[in-house]
N, C-alpha and C positions, 0 to 999 in steps of 0.2 A: 303888816300887810293883812287885809282883812278879806273876808269872803266877797266874791263878785258874783252877781247873779248871771246864769248863762245868757240871758237876753242882753246883757250889758257888755258881753265880751265881744272882741272884734271877730271878723270872718277869718282871718288868718288862724286864730286860735282855734276856731271850730274845724277848720279843714286839717289842722295837724292832729287833733285829737279824735276825728271821726273813724279812722281805721281801727281803733283800739276800743270803742264804745260797744257795749253789749245792748241787747234790745230793751232790757229794764232801765238802762242809763238814758236811753233815748227817749223812752217814755217819761221818766222822771223830769227830764230837762224839757220837754214839750217840743221835740223835734217833729217836723212834718215829713212823712215818708210816703212815697208813691212808686209805681212802677211803671215801665213803659217797654212795650214790645216793638223792636226796630223794625220787625217785618211788616206787621200790620197796623201799627201806631196806636195800638190800644193803651189807654191810660187807666190807671186804678190807683185808688188810696189804698194804703196798707194800715190795718188796725193792729197797733203793737200789742195790744192785750191778747188779741187772739194768736199772734205770733208767739208771744211768751206762754200762753197756755198750751200751744201745740209742741213747741220746741224748747221751752224751758227759758229761764231768764238770762242765762249766760250766753245764749246765742249771739253771733254777730253777723250782720247783714253785709258787711264788707266783701267785695269779690264773690258774692253769691249770686245765683240766677235763679228764676222761677219759671215754671212751664206757662206759657201764654194761656190765658182764660178764655179766649175767643175759640169757639167751636171750629174745629178744622184748621187751626193755625199751628204749624209745627214751630213757631218762633219761641225763643227764650227771652223772659222779661228781665230788664235790668232794674235794680233799685236805685232811686233818685232820693236826695234829701234836701231840705230846707233847715237850716240852724235856726234856733230860737233868736228872735230880735232881727231877722232878715226879713226882706220883702216876701210875702206869700206869693207863689206862683213862679218863683225862681228856684231851679232845681240844678244840684249838682250831682254827677254820677257817684255812686258808691263802689267804685271799683279803680284799682290802679291804672294808669295809661298802658297801652299795650306794650311800649318799649320797657316799662319796668317789670312787667310780668316776664318778659323773655330774659331779662337780665337776671331775675330771681331764679328762673328755672335753670340757666346755664351755671349760675354761681352755686346752686344746690347739688350739681352732679359732682361727686367726688372724683370721677374718671377725668375731667377736664383740667 
């Protein structure tokens, strides 16, 4: 079994490893990252070099939110990604589905 370039791997592989990838791994494998505010619909590209410089190479963007960049908008921007080798302009959210977050919160509580 040899090395397989990230752009030659299937979408299923990318969706399964995305929650565990750091910003430096995303930059190395040429992932496209953007953000979107669900309140005002502002879309922005994310420069992973700046993220690494400000937050360090081990930061993960999974289940993270950012303050909206539009003046006066109180919204929170969600990170979106396109894996290498996939069509540009098709993005997947970088967070767990709401039902998975609720289950994780409930199962983390030792009192239940």
